[in-house]
N, C-alpha and C positions, 0 to 999 in steps of 0.2 A: 228223909225224903220230904219234899214239899207236898203240901196237900194238893190234890187235884179236885176239879169240880166235875161231878157226875151230872151230865145234862140229861137226866132221866128221872122220872118219878117211880120207876119200877122197883118194888120192894125186893125182887129177886136179884137185880143187879146190885143193889145196895148190900144185900146179904153176901153176895159173892165177893165183893171188894172187902167187906169186913172179914170174911173167912180167910182171905189170903193176906190180910194185914196191910192193905193199901189205904192210907188215910185219904179221906175225901169229904167234900161238902156237896150238898145237892142244890142245884139251881135248874128248874124245869122251864123249858121254853114252850111256847104254844104255837109251834110251827104247823103249817099246812102239810099234812102227810100224804096228800094226793100226788101220785106219781105213776108213770107207766114205764114199761120196759121189762127186760129180763129180770128174774128175781135177784141175781147177784148185783146188777146195776141198781135196783131199787133200794136194797138195804144199805149199800155203800153211800148212795146219793142222799138218802134220808139221814143217815148217821152224820154225814158232813153238814147237811142243812141244820140239824139240831145243834151240832157243836158250834157252828158259826153264829146261830141265833143267840146262844148263851154267851159266846165271846163278845158279841155286840152289847150284851146286857152288862157284863162285868168288866170288860176292857182289860188292858194290860197284858202281861206275859204269863198269865195264869194258864196252867195246863187244864184243858177241857177234854173230857171223855164222853162220847155219845155213842149210842148203839141202836140198831133196829133189827128186828127178827121177823121172819115170815116163814110160812109153810108152803111148799110147792108140790102139787100132785096133778098128774094128767095135764100138764101145761097150764094149770090154773093156780094163782096165788090165793092162799087162804089167810086172811088177816084175822082180826078179832071179830067174833060173831056179833051181829047186830041185835039178835034176840035168841030166845031159847030154841026156836025152830031152826034158825040158822046154825046154831051150835050142833043140834041134832044132825042136820044134813052134813055138816063138816065131819063129824065123828063117824057117821055112817059111811061116808066116802073113804075115810081112812081105815076103817075096820078090815082086818085080814090082809092088809097090804103094806107096802113100804111107801114112804114119802121122803122128801128132802127138806131139812130145816136150814135156812140161810140166816146167818147173823153178820151184819156189817158193823164195823166199829171205826170211829174216827177219833184221833188224838190231835188236838190243836194246841199250839203255843205260839202266840203272836200271829204271824202270817204263815207259819209252817203247818202243813196238814199231812198227817200220816194216817192213811186209811187202809183197811183190809177187809176181806170177806172170807168167812169160813162156812163150810157146809158139812152137814152130817146126815146120814141116812138113818131113818127110824122105821122100825117094823112094828105094826100094831097086831095084836092077836085078834081073832074073830070075836066081835062083840055082839051081844044080844041087844035088842031094842031096850029091854028092861035095864041092862047095865048102863047103856048110854043115857037114858033118862035119869037113872039114879045118880050118875056122875054130874049131869047138868044140875040136878037138885042141890048139889053141894055148893053151887055158885062159882066154883073154880073156873069153868071154861070161859066165862063172859069177858075177861080182860086179857085173854091170851090168844096169840096167833095160832090158828088151827084148832082152837077151842079146847086145848089141853095144856096142862103143866106137868112135865115129866118129873119135876122135883116134889110134887105134892101127891094127892090121891090119883092123879093121872098116871102115875107110875104103874098102876094096875092095868092100864090099857096097853102098855108097851111090852112087846116080846123081846126085842133087842135093839141096841143102838150100835151103829158102825161109824165111829168117828169120835169127835170131842163131845162128851156129854154136856159140858158147859156151854157149848154152842147152842144146844137145844134149850138150855135154861135161859139163855139170852146174852151171855157174855163169855167169850172164849178167853178166860183169864190168863192162861199161859201165853197166848199170842199178844195180849195186852201188855204183859210184863216184858216180853221180848221187844215190842215196839217202844215201850218206855225206855228200855235199856239202849236201843238204837238212837233214841233222842238224848242220851246222856243222863238219864234218870235211873238210878239203881233202886229197885224195890226192896232189896235185902238190907238196906241201911236204915 
């Protein structure tokens, strides 16, 4: 299989591609991530925007994979927290309830764009303020949508997940593999 370019600086996305044996290189774009609209629209549009920016940087028929993830609760999008207090407020909002995580992915080769969105419901257990601050003190929440990472110590916050766990981590790898296959690229070779 040809190497793909991962248009993301996310260590979690790199780890997932390594885990499933998809060869890749990383090229990060510095696109504006300001966008409005429903959550599924936002993650899909931002994934395409990131992929196109990297395509413009590297050119050619290289396969480019980009993704974007956000948390949605009560009609509000929770991105990455801007400060500790913002992280606290996000986690307090999520405590004892469910929310939806959306991940959009885009695969580009030349002028062809294949993009999709996946969503997963996540249920948090009831959290005390002490637990929330202790988690914030780990530093994990600060670079993650919704102020938590289910794959790290944030797993202690989650009661259950309904849907694709990897969507919550930030890259639904099975759907990426299916999309690559639809593009004529076999990941098992």
